DSSP file (Angstrom, degrees, kcal/mol; ACC not computed):
  #  RESIDUE AA STRUCTURE BP1 BP2  ACC     N-H-->O    O-->H-N    N-H-->O    O-->H-N    TCO  KAPPA ALPHA  PHI   PSI    X-CA   Y-CA   Z-CA
    1    1 A M              0   0    0      0, 0.0     3,-0.2     0, 0.0    16,-0.1   0.000 360.0 360.0 360.0 127.8   -3.3   -4.0   14.2
    2    2 A M        +     0   0    0      1,-0.3    15,-3.1    26,-0.2     2,-0.4   0.863 360.0  27.2 -75.2 -38.1   -4.3   -2.6   10.8
    3    3 A V  E    S-A   16   0A   0     13,-0.2     2,-0.4    25,-0.1    -1,-0.3  -0.970  70.6-157.1-131.7 116.3   -1.0   -3.1    9.1
    4    4 A L  E     -A   15   0A   0     11,-2.4    11,-3.3    -2,-0.4     2,-0.3  -0.748  19.6-154.8 -88.8 138.5    1.5   -5.8   10.2
    5    5 A T  E     +A   14   0A   0     -2,-0.4     2,-0.3     9,-0.2     9,-0.2  -0.869  21.4 164.0-121.1 150.6    5.0   -5.1    9.2
    6    6 A S  E     -A   13   0A   0      7,-1.9     7,-3.1    -2,-0.3     2,-0.4  -0.927  30.7-117.7-147.7 170.3    8.2   -7.1    8.5
    7    7 A E  E     -A   12   0A   0     -2,-0.3     2,-0.5     5,-0.2     5,-0.2  -0.946  15.6-173.1-118.8 136.0   11.5   -6.5    6.9
    8    8 A E  E >  S-A   11   0A   0      3,-3.1     3,-1.6    -2,-0.4     2,-0.4  -0.853  72.0 -61.5-122.3  91.1   12.9   -8.2    3.8
    9    9 A G  T 3  S-     0   0    0     -2,-0.5    -1,-0.0     1,-0.2     0, 0.0  -0.559 119.5 -16.6  66.3-124.0   16.4   -6.8    3.6
   10   10 A D  T 3  S+     0   0    0     -2,-0.4    32,-0.5    -3,-0.1     2,-0.5   0.231 120.9  94.4 -97.0  14.5   16.1   -3.0    3.2
   11   11 A V  E <   -Ab   8  42A   0     -3,-1.6    -3,-3.1    30,-0.1     2,-0.5  -0.912  66.6-142.9-109.6 130.5   12.4   -3.3    2.2
   12   12 A S  E     -Ab   7  43A   0     30,-3.1    32,-2.7    -2,-0.5     2,-0.6  -0.789  12.9-154.9 -89.7 130.7    9.6   -2.9    4.6
   13   13 A V  E     -Ab   6  44A   0     -7,-3.1    -7,-1.9    -2,-0.5     2,-0.5  -0.932   7.9-167.8-108.6 120.3    6.6   -5.1    4.0
   14   14 A G  E     -Ab   5  45A   0     30,-2.9    32,-3.6    -2,-0.6     2,-0.6  -0.930   4.1-160.6-108.8 128.6    3.3   -3.9    5.3
   15   15 A R  E     -Ab   4  46A   0    -11,-3.3   -11,-2.4    -2,-0.5     2,-0.5  -0.924  14.4-139.9-111.6 112.8    0.3   -6.4    5.3
   16   16 A V  E     -A    3   0A   0     30,-2.2    33,-0.4    -2,-0.6   -13,-0.2  -0.579  14.3-166.6 -71.7 122.2   -3.1   -4.7    5.5
   17   17 A E        +     0   0    0    -15,-3.1     2,-0.3    -2,-0.5    -1,-0.1   0.314  55.4  91.9 -96.7   7.4   -5.1   -6.9    7.9
   18   18 A S        -     0   0    0    -16,-0.4    31,-0.1     1,-0.1     3,-0.1  -0.782  63.9-148.1-104.0 146.8   -8.5   -5.5    7.2
   19   19 A K  S    S+     0   0    0     -2,-0.3    32,-3.0    31,-0.2    33,-1.7   0.672  88.4  48.6 -79.0 -18.0  -11.0   -6.8    4.6
   20   20 A V  E     -e   52   0B   0     30,-0.2     2,-0.5    31,-0.2    33,-0.2  -0.974  56.4-170.7-129.6 135.1  -12.3   -3.3    4.1
   21   21 A L  E     +e   53   0B   0     31,-2.5    33,-1.7    -2,-0.4    36,-0.5  -0.860  46.7 120.8-121.9  93.9  -10.5    0.0    3.5
   22   22 A D  S >> S-     0   0    0     -2,-0.5     3,-1.7    31,-0.2     4,-1.7  -0.648  80.0 -62.9-140.0-168.6  -13.2    2.6    3.8
   23   23 A A  T 34 S+     0   0    0      1,-0.3     4,-0.4    -2,-0.2    -2,-0.0   0.801 129.2  54.3 -56.5 -30.9  -14.3    5.7    5.8
   24   24 A G  T 34 S+     0   0    0      1,-0.2    -1,-0.3     2,-0.1     4,-0.2   0.652 118.6  31.2 -78.7 -15.4  -14.4    3.6    9.0
   25   25 A T  T <> S+     0   0    0     -3,-1.7     4,-2.2     2,-0.1    -2,-0.2   0.500  91.6  89.8-119.7  -7.3  -10.9    2.2    8.7
   26   26 A T  H  X S+     0   0    0     -4,-1.7     4,-3.0     1,-0.2     5,-0.2   0.862  85.0  54.9 -66.7 -35.5   -8.8    4.9    7.0
   27   27 A A  H  > S+     0   0    0     -4,-0.4     4,-2.1     1,-0.2    -1,-0.2   0.934 111.8  44.6 -62.3 -44.3   -7.8    6.7   10.2
   28   28 A A  H  > S+     0   0    0      2,-0.2     4,-2.3     1,-0.2    -1,-0.2   0.883 113.4  52.0 -65.9 -38.1   -6.4    3.5   11.6
   29   29 A F  H  X S+     0   0    0     -4,-2.2     4,-1.7     2,-0.2    -2,-0.2   0.952 109.8  47.4 -62.9 -49.8   -4.7    2.7    8.3
   30   30 A K  H  X S+     0   0    0     -4,-3.0     4,-1.1     1,-0.2    -2,-0.2   0.905 113.0  49.2 -59.4 -41.8   -3.0    6.1    8.1
   31   31 A E  H  < S+     0   0    0     -4,-2.1     3,-0.4    -5,-0.2    -1,-0.2   0.899 110.3  50.7 -64.1 -40.7   -1.8    5.9   11.6
   32   32 A A  H  < S+     0   0    0     -4,-2.3     4,-0.3     1,-0.2    -1,-0.2   0.773 107.7  54.6 -68.8 -26.1   -0.4    2.4   11.0
   33   33 A M  H >X S+     0   0    0     -4,-1.7     3,-1.3     1,-0.2     4,-1.0   0.769  86.8  82.0 -78.2 -26.0    1.4    3.6    7.9
   34   34 A K  G >< S+     0   0    0     -4,-1.1     3,-1.0    -3,-0.4    -1,-0.2   0.866  87.7  51.9 -51.5 -47.2    3.3    6.4    9.7
   35   35 A P  G 34 S+     0   0    0      0, 0.0    -1,-0.3     0, 0.0     3,-0.2   0.789 107.7  54.5 -64.3 -23.6    6.1    4.2   11.1
   36   36 A L  G <4 S+     0   0    0     -3,-1.3     2,-1.4    -4,-0.3    -2,-0.2   0.746  91.9  76.3 -76.6 -23.0    6.8    2.8    7.7
   37   37 A L    <<  +     0   0    0     -4,-1.0    -1,-0.2    -3,-1.0     2,-0.2  -0.394  63.6 142.2 -95.0  60.2    7.3    6.2    6.1
   38   38 A R    >   -     0   0    0     -2,-1.4     3,-2.3    -3,-0.2    33,-0.1  -0.506  65.2 -60.8 -92.7 167.6   10.7    7.1    7.3
   39   39 A D  T 3  S-     0   0    0      1,-0.3    33,-0.2    -2,-0.2    -1,-0.2  -0.208 120.9  -4.2 -54.2 123.9   13.3    8.9    5.2
   40   40 A G  T 3  S+     0   0    0     31,-2.6    -1,-0.3    28,-0.2    33,-0.2   0.594  92.0 166.5  72.4  11.9   14.3    7.0    2.1
   41   41 A A    <   -     0   0    0     -3,-2.3    33,-2.4    30,-0.3     2,-0.6  -0.246  31.6-147.3 -64.8 146.1   12.1    4.0    3.0
   42   42 A K  E     -bc  11  74A   0    -32,-0.5   -30,-3.1    31,-0.2     2,-0.4  -0.970  27.3-178.5-111.6 113.2   11.3    1.3    0.5
   43   43 A V  E     -bc  12  75A   0     31,-2.0    33,-2.2    -2,-0.6     2,-0.4  -0.930  19.8-170.8-121.3 135.8    7.8    0.0    1.2
   44   44 A V  E     -bc  13  76A   0    -32,-2.7   -30,-2.9    -2,-0.4     2,-0.5  -0.992  15.8-152.5-119.7 136.4    5.7   -2.7   -0.3
   45   45 A L  E     -bc  14  77A   0     31,-3.0    33,-2.2    -2,-0.4     2,-0.7  -0.934   4.6-145.7-117.4 121.8    2.1   -3.0    0.8
   46   46 A D  E     +bc  15  78A   0    -32,-3.6   -30,-2.2    -2,-0.5     3,-0.2  -0.758  21.9 171.0 -87.7 114.3    0.2   -6.3    0.7
   47   47 A L    >   +     0   0    0     31,-2.7     3,-1.2    -2,-0.7    34,-0.5   0.123  41.2 116.3-106.2  18.8   -3.5   -5.7   -0.1
   48   48 A S  T 3  S+     0   0    0      1,-0.3    -1,-0.1    30,-0.2    31,-0.1   0.735  76.3  49.2 -65.8 -22.9   -4.4   -9.4   -0.6
   49   49 A K  T 3  S+     0   0    0    -33,-0.4     2,-0.5    -3,-0.2    -1,-0.3   0.622  87.9 101.3 -87.7 -12.8   -6.8   -9.4    2.4
   50   50 A V    <   +     0   0    0     -3,-1.2    31,-0.5     1,-0.2    34,-0.2  -0.614  39.0 169.3 -79.6 119.4   -8.6   -6.3    1.2
   51   51 A E        +     0   0    0    -32,-3.0     2,-0.4    -2,-0.5   -31,-0.2   0.642  65.9  30.3-100.0 -20.5  -11.9   -7.2   -0.5
   52   52 A F  E     +e   20   0B   0    -33,-1.7   -31,-2.5    31,-0.1     2,-0.4  -0.994  55.2 178.2-146.7 133.6  -13.4   -3.7   -0.7
   53   53 A I  E     -e   21   0B   0     -2,-0.4   -31,-0.2   -33,-0.2     2,-0.2  -1.000   9.8-169.6-131.7 132.8  -12.0   -0.1   -1.0
   54   54 A D     >  -     0   0    0    -33,-1.7     4,-2.4    -2,-0.4     3,-0.2  -0.457  47.8 -81.3-107.0-172.1  -14.1    3.0   -1.3
   55   55 A S  H  > S+     0   0    0      1,-0.2     4,-2.4     2,-0.2     5,-0.1   0.835 130.1  54.6 -62.0 -32.8  -13.1    6.6   -2.2
   56   56 A S  H  > S+     0   0    0      2,-0.2     4,-2.1     1,-0.2    -1,-0.2   0.900 108.7  48.8 -65.8 -39.9  -11.9    7.2    1.4
   57   57 A G  H  > S+     0   0    0    -36,-0.5     4,-2.0    -3,-0.2    -2,-0.2   0.903 110.9  49.2 -65.7 -42.2   -9.7    4.1    1.2
   58   58 A L  H  X S+     0   0    0     -4,-2.4     4,-2.4     1,-0.2    -2,-0.2   0.914 110.7  51.9 -61.7 -41.6   -8.3    5.3   -2.1
   59   59 A G  H  X S+     0   0    0     -4,-2.4     4,-2.7     1,-0.2    -2,-0.2   0.880 107.2  52.3 -61.7 -38.8   -7.7    8.7   -0.6
   60   60 A A  H  X S+     0   0    0     -4,-2.1     4,-2.1     2,-0.2    -1,-0.2   0.884 109.5  49.3 -65.9 -38.7   -5.8    7.1    2.3
   61   61 A L  H  X S+     0   0    0     -4,-2.0     4,-2.2     2,-0.2    -2,-0.2   0.932 113.4  45.8 -64.5 -45.5   -3.5    5.2    0.0
   62   62 A V  H  X S+     0   0    0     -4,-2.4     4,-2.6     2,-0.2    -2,-0.2   0.901 111.0  53.5 -64.8 -40.6   -2.8    8.4   -2.0
   63   63 A S  H  X S+     0   0    0     -4,-2.7     4,-2.4     1,-0.2    -1,-0.2   0.904 109.5  48.5 -59.4 -42.3   -2.3   10.3    1.2
   64   64 A S  H  X S+     0   0    0     -4,-2.1     4,-2.3     2,-0.2    -1,-0.2   0.888 110.4  51.4 -65.2 -39.1    0.3    7.7    2.3
   65   65 A L  H  X S+     0   0    0     -4,-2.2     4,-2.5     2,-0.2    -2,-0.2   0.915 110.2  48.6 -64.7 -42.4    2.0    7.9   -1.1
   66   66 A K  H  X S+     0   0    0     -4,-2.6     4,-1.7     2,-0.2    -2,-0.2   0.914 111.2  50.2 -63.2 -42.1    2.2   11.7   -0.8
   67   67 A A  H  X S+     0   0    0     -4,-2.4     4,-0.6     2,-0.2    -1,-0.2   0.897 110.2  51.3 -61.8 -39.7    3.6   11.4    2.7
   68   68 A A  H ><>S+     0   0    0     -4,-2.3     5,-3.2     1,-0.2     3,-1.4   0.936 108.3  50.0 -62.3 -47.2    6.2    8.9    1.4
   69   69 A H  H ><5S+     0   0    0     -4,-2.5     3,-1.3     1,-0.3    -1,-0.2   0.818 102.2  63.9 -62.8 -29.2    7.3   11.2   -1.4
   70   70 A G  H 3<5S+     0   0    0     -4,-1.7    -1,-0.3     1,-0.3    -2,-0.2   0.716 110.8  36.7 -66.5 -20.9    7.7   14.0    1.2
   71   71 A V  T <<5S-     0   0    0     -3,-1.4   -31,-2.6    -4,-0.6   -30,-0.3   0.034 121.0-102.8-118.8  24.3   10.4   11.9    2.9
   72   72 A N  T < 5S+     0   0    0     -3,-1.3    -3,-0.2     1,-0.2     2,-0.2   0.845  80.3 133.4  59.3  36.0   12.0   10.5   -0.3
   73   73 A A      < -     0   0    0     -5,-3.2     2,-0.3   -33,-0.2    -1,-0.2  -0.654  44.4-141.7-109.6 168.9   10.3    7.1    0.3
   74   74 A E  E     -c   42   0A   0    -33,-2.4   -31,-2.0    -2,-0.2     2,-0.4  -0.966   5.5-159.3-132.1 149.1    8.4    4.9   -2.0
   75   75 A I  E     -c   43   0A   0     -2,-0.3    23,-0.5   -33,-0.2     2,-0.3  -0.998  11.2-179.1-127.1 128.3    5.3    2.7   -1.7
   76   76 A K  E     -cd  44  98A   0    -33,-2.2   -31,-3.0    -2,-0.4     2,-0.3  -0.938  16.1-140.8-122.4 149.8    4.6   -0.2   -4.1
   77   77 A L  E     +cd  45  99A   0     21,-2.7    23,-2.6    -2,-0.3     2,-0.3  -0.771  21.0 169.6-112.8 152.7    1.5   -2.4   -3.9
   78   78 A F  E     +cd  46 100A   0    -33,-2.2   -31,-2.7    -2,-0.3   -30,-0.2  -0.981  50.9  43.7-151.7 165.0    0.9   -6.1   -4.5
   79   79 A G        +     0   0    0     21,-1.1     2,-0.2    -2,-0.3    22,-0.1   0.726  62.1 174.0  77.8  24.1   -1.7   -8.8   -4.0
   80   80 A L        -     0   0    0     20,-0.5    -1,-0.2     4,-0.1   -32,-0.1  -0.468  26.9-132.0 -68.7 129.5   -4.7   -6.9   -5.3
   81   81 A R     >  -     0   0    0    -31,-0.5     4,-3.2   -34,-0.5     5,-0.3  -0.328  31.3 -97.6 -71.8 163.3   -7.9   -9.0   -5.5
   82   82 A K  H  > S+     0   0    0      1,-0.2     4,-2.8     2,-0.2     5,-0.2   0.895 122.1  46.9 -53.8 -48.9   -9.9   -8.8   -8.7
   83   83 A P  H  > S+     0   0    0      0, 0.0     4,-1.9     0, 0.0    -1,-0.2   0.893 116.1  45.7 -64.3 -35.9  -12.5   -6.3   -7.4
   84   84 A V  H  > S+     0   0    0    -34,-0.2     4,-2.5     2,-0.2    -2,-0.2   0.916 113.4  49.0 -70.6 -43.1   -9.8   -4.0   -6.0
   85   85 A R  H  X S+     0   0    0     -4,-3.2     4,-2.3     1,-0.2     5,-0.2   0.905 109.8  52.9 -62.0 -41.1   -7.7   -4.3   -9.1
   86   86 A A  H  X S+     0   0    0     -4,-2.8     4,-2.4    -5,-0.3    -1,-0.2   0.907 110.1  47.7 -61.9 -41.6  -10.8   -3.5  -11.3
   87   87 A L  H  X S+     0   0    0     -4,-1.9     4,-2.5     2,-0.2     6,-0.3   0.923 109.6  53.2 -64.1 -44.1  -11.4   -0.4   -9.2
   88   88 A F  H  <>S+     0   0    0     -4,-2.5     5,-2.3     1,-0.2     6,-1.0   0.904 112.6  44.4 -57.0 -42.4   -7.8    0.6   -9.5
   89   89 A E  H ><5S+     0   0    0     -4,-2.3     3,-0.7     3,-0.2    -1,-0.2   0.890 110.6  54.6 -70.7 -38.7   -8.0    0.3  -13.3
   90   90 A L  H 3<5S+     0   0    0     -4,-2.4    -2,-0.2     1,-0.2    -1,-0.2   0.909 119.0  32.7 -60.8 -43.7  -11.3    2.2  -13.4
   91   91 A V  T 3<5S-     0   0    0     -4,-2.5    -1,-0.2    -5,-0.1    -2,-0.2   0.289 112.2-118.5 -98.8  10.0  -10.0    5.2  -11.6
   92   92 A R  T X 5 +     0   0    0     -3,-0.7     3,-1.4    -4,-0.2     4,-0.4   0.740  67.3 141.2  62.2  28.6   -6.5    4.8  -13.0
   93   93 A M  G >>< +     0   0    0     -5,-2.3     4,-2.6    -6,-0.3     3,-1.1   0.744  61.9  72.8 -69.0 -22.5   -4.8    4.3   -9.7
   94   94 A H  G 34 S+     0   0    0     -6,-1.0     5,-0.3     1,-0.3    -1,-0.3   0.612  95.6  52.9 -68.2  -9.0   -2.6    1.7  -11.3
   95   95 A R  G <4 S+     0   0    0     -3,-1.4    -1,-0.3    -7,-0.3    -2,-0.2   0.592 110.1  46.9 -95.0 -15.0   -0.9    4.7  -13.0
   96   96 A V  T <4 S+     0   0    0     -3,-1.1     2,-0.3    -4,-0.4    -2,-0.2   0.854 118.3  38.0 -89.1 -43.4   -0.3    6.3   -9.6
   97   97 A F  S  < S-     0   0    0     -4,-2.6     2,-0.5   -21,-0.0    -1,-0.1  -0.805  82.9-119.6-107.7 147.8    1.0    3.3   -7.8
   98   98 A E  E     -d   76   0A   0    -23,-0.5   -21,-2.7    -2,-0.3     2,-0.4  -0.797  37.4-160.7 -80.2 127.1    3.3    0.5   -9.1
   99   99 A V  E     -d   77   0A   0     -2,-0.5     2,-0.3    -5,-0.3   -21,-0.2  -0.945  11.3-177.7-119.3 131.4    1.3   -2.6   -8.7
  100  100 A F  E     -d   78   0A   0    -23,-2.6   -21,-1.1    -2,-0.4   -20,-0.5  -0.836  31.4-130.7-124.4 160.7    2.7   -6.1   -8.6
  101  101 A N  S    S+     0   0    0     -2,-0.3     2,-0.3   -23,-0.2   -22,-0.1   0.831  87.4  22.2 -78.3 -33.8    1.2   -9.6   -8.4
  102  102 A S  S  > S-     0   0    0    -24,-0.1     4,-2.1   -25,-0.1     5,-0.2  -0.870  73.9-114.8-135.5 163.7    3.5  -10.9   -5.6
  103  103 A A  H  > S+     0   0    0     -2,-0.3     4,-3.1     1,-0.2     5,-0.3   0.904 116.0  56.5 -60.7 -42.5    5.7   -9.7   -2.8
  104  104 A E  H  > S+     0   0    0      1,-0.2     4,-2.6     2,-0.2    -1,-0.2   0.912 108.2  46.2 -58.9 -44.9    8.7  -11.1   -4.5
  105  105 A E  H  > S+     0   0    0      2,-0.2     4,-1.4     1,-0.2    -1,-0.2   0.926 114.8  47.3 -63.5 -44.9    8.0   -9.1   -7.7
  106  106 A A  H  < S+     0   0    0     -4,-2.1     4,-0.5     2,-0.2    -2,-0.2   0.926 115.1  45.2 -63.9 -45.2    7.4   -5.9   -5.6
  107  107 A I  H >< S+     0   0    0     -4,-3.1     3,-1.4     1,-0.2     4,-0.4   0.928 112.2  50.8 -65.0 -45.4   10.5   -6.4   -3.5
  108  108 A S  H >X S+     0   0    0     -4,-2.6     3,-1.2    -5,-0.3     4,-0.8   0.747  95.4  72.2 -67.9 -21.1   12.8   -7.2   -6.4
  109  109 A S  T 3< S+     0   0    0     -4,-1.4    -1,-0.3     1,-0.3     3,-0.2   0.765  91.7  58.7 -64.6 -23.2   11.6   -4.1   -8.3
  110  110 A Y  T <4 S+     0   0    0     -3,-1.4    -1,-0.3    -4,-0.5    -2,-0.2   0.701 101.9  54.6 -75.5 -19.2   13.6   -2.0   -5.8
  111  111 A K  T <4        0   0    0     -3,-1.2    -1,-0.2    -4,-0.4    -2,-0.2   0.687 360.0 360.0 -87.0 -19.1   16.8   -3.9   -6.9
  112  112 A G     <        0   0    0     -4,-0.8    -1,-0.2    -3,-0.2    -2,-0.1   0.460 360.0 360.0 -82.1 360.0   16.4   -3.1  -10.6
């Protein structure tokens, strides 16, 4: 399973179980995200196991975000490792996604 899911109240928590989000894994990632992206969903995505993301992986994240917005849902990210966070800052993805350090911060951001 590419993304393991659990519920924290009305927030869905998705944990990416792959170390790599690249051209070889994006199809499985997108498919795993579909059940999370229901109408009005509040989703937080744990990227703490992801050590490497390429342009295909970034595209898959953006594609999921667009799909979420299409059904009035939101996706927020947390747990980015240093190399992934550095890439996000380099390509300004941290301005596209809300990024948090922990699950607790990401989940509580929906309450504010």
